C-alpha positions in Angstrom: -32.6 -20.5 -10.1 -29.9 -22.9 -11.1 -28.0 -24.9 -8.6 -24.9 -22.6 -8.6 -26.8 -19.5 -7.5 -27.2 -19.1 -3.8 -30.6 -18.1 -2.5 -31.0 -14.4 -1.9 -30.3 -13.1 1.7 -33.2 -11.7 3.7 -33.3 -7.9 3.9 -31.9 -6.4 7.0 -34.4 -4.7 9.3 -33.6 -1.2 10.5 -34.8 0.2 13.7 -36.3 3.6 13.5 -34.1 6.6 14.3 -34.2 7.7 17.9 -35.6 11.2 18.3 -34.8 13.6 21.1 -38.3 13.1 22.6 -37.7 9.3 22.6 -34.3 9.8 24.2 -35.9 11.8 27.0 -38.4 9.0 27.7 -35.7 6.3 27.4 -33.6 8.2 30.0 -36.7 8.4 32.3 -37.3 4.6 32.0 -33.6 4.0 32.7 -33.8 6.1 35.8 -36.6 3.9 37.0 -34.4 0.9 36.7 -36.1 -0.7 33.7 -33.9 -3.1 31.7 -32.4 -1.9 28.4 -33.8 -4.8 26.4 -37.3 -4.1 27.7 -37.0 -0.4 26.8 -35.7 -1.4 23.3 -38.7 -3.7 22.9 -41.1 -1.0 24.0 -39.8 1.5 21.4 -39.1 -1.1 18.7 -35.5 -0.2 18.5 -32.2 -2.0 18.8 -30.8 -2.4 22.3 -27.6 -0.7 21.2 -29.5 2.5 20.7 -30.7 2.4 24.3 -27.1 1.7 25.4 -25.9 4.7 23.5 -28.3 6.9 25.3 -27.5 5.3 28.6 -23.8 5.9 28.3 -24.2 9.5 26.9 -22.9 8.7 23.5 -26.1 10.0 22.0 -28.2 12.9 23.3 -26.0 13.7 26.3 -27.8 17.1 26.9 -31.4 15.8 26.9 -33.1 15.6 30.3 -35.4 12.7 31.3 -39.1 13.2 30.6 -41.9 11.2 32.1 -44.1 9.2 29.8 -47.7 10.1 29.1 -49.8 7.6 31.0 -53.1 8.4 29.2 
């Protein structure tokens, strides 16, 4: 690289798409009072995706489903 060329930018990471099954589990965790950032970390998604589900912007007709414990 010569001095005039800036270094390449790192590639952006994408969080996986939220499925209806994930949305149901996220709604359940929200109903338990779990923090959005903790839910996002659990599912390896952006906190904004959890917020969209919480506000009803995404998957408004999906009912909460309990998580499988075992």
